[in-house]
C-alpha positions in Angstrom: -58.3 -23.8 204.2 -59.9 -22.8 207.5 -62.9 -23.7 209.5 -64.8 -21.2 211.4 -67.8 -21.4 213.7 -70.8 -19.7 212.1 -71.6 -16.4 213.8 -73.8 -13.4 213.1 -71.0 -11.1 212.0 -67.6 -11.8 210.3 -65.8 -10.1 213.1 -66.9 -12.8 215.6 -65.7 -15.8 213.6 -63.8 -18.3 215.6 -60.7 -19.7 213.9 -60.2 -23.4 214.4 -57.2 -24.3 212.2 -55.4 -23.7 208.9 -54.1 -26.3 206.5 -51.4 -25.5 204.0 -50.7 -26.9 200.5 -47.7 -25.4 198.7 -48.0 -25.6 194.9 -44.6 -23.9 194.2 -41.9 -22.4 196.3 -42.4 -18.7 195.8 -42.5 -15.7 198.2 -45.9 -16.7 199.6 -44.4 -20.1 200.7 -41.0 -19.2 202.0 -39.3 -21.9 204.0 -36.8 -20.8 206.7 -33.7 -22.7 208.0 -34.2 -25.5 210.3 -34.6 -23.9 213.8 -36.2 -26.9 215.6 -34.5 -27.6 218.9 -34.8 -29.5 222.1 -33.9 -28.4 225.7 -34.2 -30.8 228.6 -32.7 -32.5 231.6 -31.8 -36.1 232.6 -31.5 -37.3 236.2 -31.2 -40.4 238.4 -30.0 -41.0 242.0 -29.5 -43.8 244.5 -30.3 -42.8 248.1 -28.5 -45.9 249.4 -25.1 -44.5 248.6 -26.0 -40.8 247.9 -24.8 -41.1 244.3 -26.6 -39.1 241.6 -26.3 -38.0 237.9 -27.9 -34.8 236.6 -27.5 -33.5 233.1 -28.9 -30.5 231.2 -28.8 -30.3 227.4 -29.9 -28.3 224.4 -29.5 -29.0 220.7 -30.8 -27.9 217.3 -31.8 -29.8 214.1 -33.9 -32.7 212.9 -33.5 -35.6 212.4 -30.0 -35.1 213.7 -29.9 -32.7 216.7 -26.5 -31.2 217.6 -25.8 -29.4 220.8 -24.1 -29.1 224.2 -24.6 -30.6 227.6 -23.5 -30.2 231.2 -23.2 -33.0 233.7 -23.0 -32.8 237.5 -22.5 -36.2 239.3 -21.4 -38.0 242.4 -20.4 -41.6 241.7 -21.0 -44.4 244.2 -18.5 -44.4 247.0 -17.4 -40.8 246.3 -17.9 -38.0 248.7 -17.2 -35.2 246.2 -19.2 -33.9 243.3 -17.8 -33.5 239.7 -19.0 -31.5 236.8 -18.1 -31.4 233.1 -19.5 -30.2 229.8 -19.2 -31.3 226.2 -21.0 -31.6 222.9 -23.4 -34.3 221.7 -25.3 -35.5 218.7 -28.7 -37.2 218.7 -30.0 -39.1 215.7 -33.6 -40.0 214.9 -35.3 -36.9 216.3 -38.8 -36.5 214.9 -40.9 -33.7 216.4 -43.2 -33.3 213.4 -46.1 -35.0 215.1 -47.0 -36.5 218.5 -45.6 -40.0 218.9 -42.4 -41.9 219.7 -39.0 -41.8 218.2 -35.5 -43.1 219.0 -31.9 -43.4 217.9 -28.5 -42.9 219.3 -27.1 -40.1 221.6 -23.4 -39.7 221.3 -21.4 -37.5 223.6 -17.9 -36.0 223.0 -16.7 -36.8 226.5 -17.6 -38.9 229.5 -16.2 -39.5 233.0 -14.8 -42.3 235.2 -13.9 -42.6 238.9 -12.3 -45.3 241.1 -14.8 -47.7 242.6 -15.7 -47.8 246.3 -13.1 -45.4 247.6 -15.5 -44.1 250.3 -13.9 -40.7 250.2 -12.9 -38.1 247.7 -12.7 -39.4 244.2 -10.4 -38.4 241.3 -12.6 -38.2 238.3 -11.1 -38.6 234.8 -12.4 -37.7 231.4 -12.3 -39.8 228.3 -13.9 -39.8 224.8 -17.6 -40.4 224.9 -19.6 -43.1 223.1 -23.0 -43.7 221.5 -26.0 -44.8 223.6 -29.4 -45.9 222.5 -32.4 -43.8 223.6 -36.2 -43.7 223.2 -38.4 -40.7 223.4 -42.1 -39.7 223.4 -43.5 -36.4 222.2 -47.1 -35.1 222.8 -46.7 -32.0 220.7 -45.9 -29.8 223.8 -43.6 -31.8 226.1 -41.5 -34.9 225.7 -39.8 -37.7 227.8 -36.7 -39.6 227.0 -34.7 -42.5 228.4 -31.0 -43.1 227.6 -29.6 -46.6 228.0 -26.1 -47.8 228.7 -24.4 -50.9 230.3 -25.1 -49.5 233.8 -28.9 -49.2 233.2 -30.8 -46.1 232.1 -31.4 -42.5 232.9 -34.7 -40.7 232.2 -35.6 -37.1 231.7 -37.9 -34.6 230.0 -37.6 -32.0 227.3 -39.4 -29.2 225.5 -39.0 -28.1 221.9 -38.5 -24.8 220.1 -39.4 -24.0 216.5 -42.1 -26.6 216.4 -45.5 -25.6 215.1 -48.4 -26.4 217.5 -50.4 -29.5 216.7 -53.4 -28.9 214.4 -56.8 -28.1 216.0 -58.2 -31.0 214.0 -56.8 -33.9 212.0 -56.8 -33.5 208.2 -55.8 -35.7 205.3 -54.9 -34.0 202.1 -54.9 -35.8 198.7 -53.4 -34.1 195.7 -52.5 -34.7 192.1 -50.7 -31.7 190.6 -49.2 -31.7 187.1 -47.8 -28.9 185.0 -51.3 -28.3 183.5 -53.9 -29.2 186.1 -54.2 -29.2 189.9 -56.7 -31.5 191.8 -56.6 -31.3 195.6 -59.1 -32.5 198.2 -59.1 -32.9 202.0 -60.9 -34.9 204.6 -61.2 -32.9 207.9 -62.1 -34.3 211.2 -63.8 -31.8 213.5 -63.1 -31.5 217.2 -65.4 -33.3 219.5 -66.7 -29.9 220.7 -67.5 -28.9 217.2 -69.2 -32.0 215.9 -73.0 -31.6 215.8 -72.7 -27.8 215.5 -73.3 -25.6 212.5 -69.9 -24.5 211.1 -68.6 -22.9 208.0 -65.6 -24.3 206.1 -63.6 -21.8 204.0 -61.1 -22.6 201.2 -58.8 -19.7 200.4 -55.3 -18.9 199.1 -52.4 -16.6 200.0 -51.0 -15.8 196.6 -48.7 -13.4 194.8 -50.7 -10.3 193.7 -49.5 -10.8 190.1 -51.5 -14.1 189.6 -54.7 -12.8 191.2 -57.4 -11.5 188.8 -57.7 -7.8 189.0 -54.2 -7.4 190.5 -55.4 -8.7 193.8 -56.8 -5.4 194.9 -59.1 -5.9 197.8 -62.2 -3.9 198.6 -63.1 -3.1 202.2 -66.4 -4.6 203.5 -68.2 -1.3 203.4 -67.1 0.0 200.0 -65.4 -0.5 196.7 -62.2 1.5 197.0 -59.1 -0.7 196.4 -56.7 -1.1 199.2 -53.2 0.0 198.2 -50.6 -2.7 199.1 -47.1 -1.5 200.0 -45.3 -4.6 201.1 -43.2 -5.3 198.0 -43.3 -5.4 194.2 -45.4 -8.6 194.2 -47.0 -8.9 197.6 -49.0 -11.9 198.7 -52.7 -11.3 199.1 -55.7 -13.2 200.3 -57.7 -14.8 197.4 -60.2 -17.5 196.5 -60.6 -19.6 193.4 -63.7 -18.6 191.4 -65.9 -20.8 189.2 -63.6 -20.2 186.2 -60.5 -21.5 188.1 -59.0 -18.1 188.6 -57.8 -16.5 191.8 -59.7 -13.4 192.8 -58.9 -11.0 195.6 -60.7 -11.3 199.0 -60.6 -10.1 202.5 -61.4 -11.8 205.8 -64.8 -10.2 205.8 -65.7 -11.1 202.2 -64.6 -14.8 202.1 -67.2 -17.1 200.7 -67.8 -20.3 202.6 -67.2 -23.6 200.9 -70.0 -25.0 203.0 -72.1 -24.1 206.0 -73.6 -27.2 207.7 -73.7 -29.3 210.7 -70.3 -31.1 211.0 -70.5 -34.7 212.0 -68.0 -36.8 213.9 -67.4 -38.8 210.6 -65.7 -35.7 209.2 -66.2 -33.4 206.2 -64.9 -33.9 202.6 -63.6 -30.7 201.0 -62.6 -30.0 197.4 -59.8 -27.5 197.4 -58.9 -27.4 193.7 -61.0 -29.1 191.1 -59.0 -29.5 187.8 -57.8 -25.9 188.1 -55.1 -24.8 185.6 -51.8 -25.1 187.5 -50.3 -21.9 186.1 -53.4 -20.0 187.6 -52.4 -21.0 191.1 -48.7 -21.7 190.9 -47.0 -20.0 193.9 -50.1 -19.9 196.0 -50.5 -21.4 199.4 -54.0 -22.9 199.9 
């Protein structure tokens, strides 16, 4: 489903957002391996004794993120700097939406040094341990704080493999059985769109084999089918007709679900209304 600002010509439509409902895991709804990761830094320093701690890290996976880190530090009372690297595991990572999360960060190695030598220190390495952490995530950047018995160290991070936050909030309600599919959504327009005339479109990306007419799409100015060459059963753009069947469409021929002034209270949208599940199985709406 997408929302576009009404405009004189299809080519000037402004895309606001796209919502996805997967009815079956088929080629049109392929799901890749988990590639979500975090990269960031942690740092603290004490000007009174010139001590500092700086760490950089990167990891992949959710809710458990596994990766590597590098630390450069100067302990209190030491005149020399020490660096070391290791592996670490972070639990409780949730980058699926803006908010807070937390868990345990466990490093494979840590360091020690003699206290108050006021000169060069001999640093030693030993097995690391788990430390509690808290984090915030706004969808683009994050902050985190790691705690231990000496206090805390704070830092920032960014993420990779994370989809950008939606342009507008949406709540989807569905009841899909082996025979019938009922799906509806409540969309909340952006503040800048509320009070303006907009069009809401409901469409599908579906295997050509389940689209009426073979999913052959006609260009806006004619009736000649477009030949698709991207596989034996390529995915094509389609809409559900009044008979509950998927029919081929193109970006310029999509029919609006509604064109009206969107209010700040939101817009209710019926995506599938008691449609035969086999008719849309494998489609992404």
